[in-house]
Phi, psi and omega in degrees: 000134172280175179295326171277110188271153167268107180257116169275134178237127189218143170206139175287159184310309178300347181243000179300322182297322182292313184289321186288323171300319178296314177304317179293327176296321187255023188309317190291328171282321181303316189293349181275356186239169179268134181248144168231127186227152173268150168041225181298338183298319178303306181308305183299323179289320175300309177307311186287329175291319177293315180302317187291320184287336169291318184301313180270006175060036174274161164297152178301132178294152169274107189263139172245094180234125171259129180254122177268178172296166174298147180316298186294351186253021178115352182299325173299317184286327174298321180292316178309309187305308184296332170299311187288340178272356185071030182268350184238136184252337182211140176248125168243107182235099173277091182263159183261109176288346189266355188227133172289139179243147179296343183242034179305324181298320180290321178294320180292323175293324177300306182301321191284326184291332173295321178290307185310319178271001174067032179269134172302132174225134180246122180250000175226158180300323182290320184293321181292325176296314180302319181291318184290335188266352192289142173295341174293338176303321180269012179227168173299151181206131182244111182279148183273118186265170178269134179272113172269009187303317185299321183290318177286340182254013186290157176276133174241161174306137179096347177284000000 
């Protein structure tokens, strides 16, 4: 991971307010990184970061935000692919544990793929606070990956 991280920001509808508030609170740190967002979250993140710059009388930030599709329309899968390609360093995903979602399978797959590729993932505000305040956020970091060679080279029926 380089000093500038690729941070994915995702939130279910009932948690978007929490994520946007969190982004606003951490805007000075967030704008120094590359952001990848799903659906409406990307638009809301962009709005709050621009508003914060005006509020603190900063020059408008040069935002580096990649906006994917909405989660239920494939955005979760797009993000999972980026994780598998090594293009995401951190995932901040405020998901709603109290509400069933039509794309629950995609959500589970996204969480799983982040774990498979050893990508730090925060699903709560406190965990996101710990991640964003880590000194590792501001320096190069090489995560230790898991070697899946035994799995990928295993014999399966029909081989």
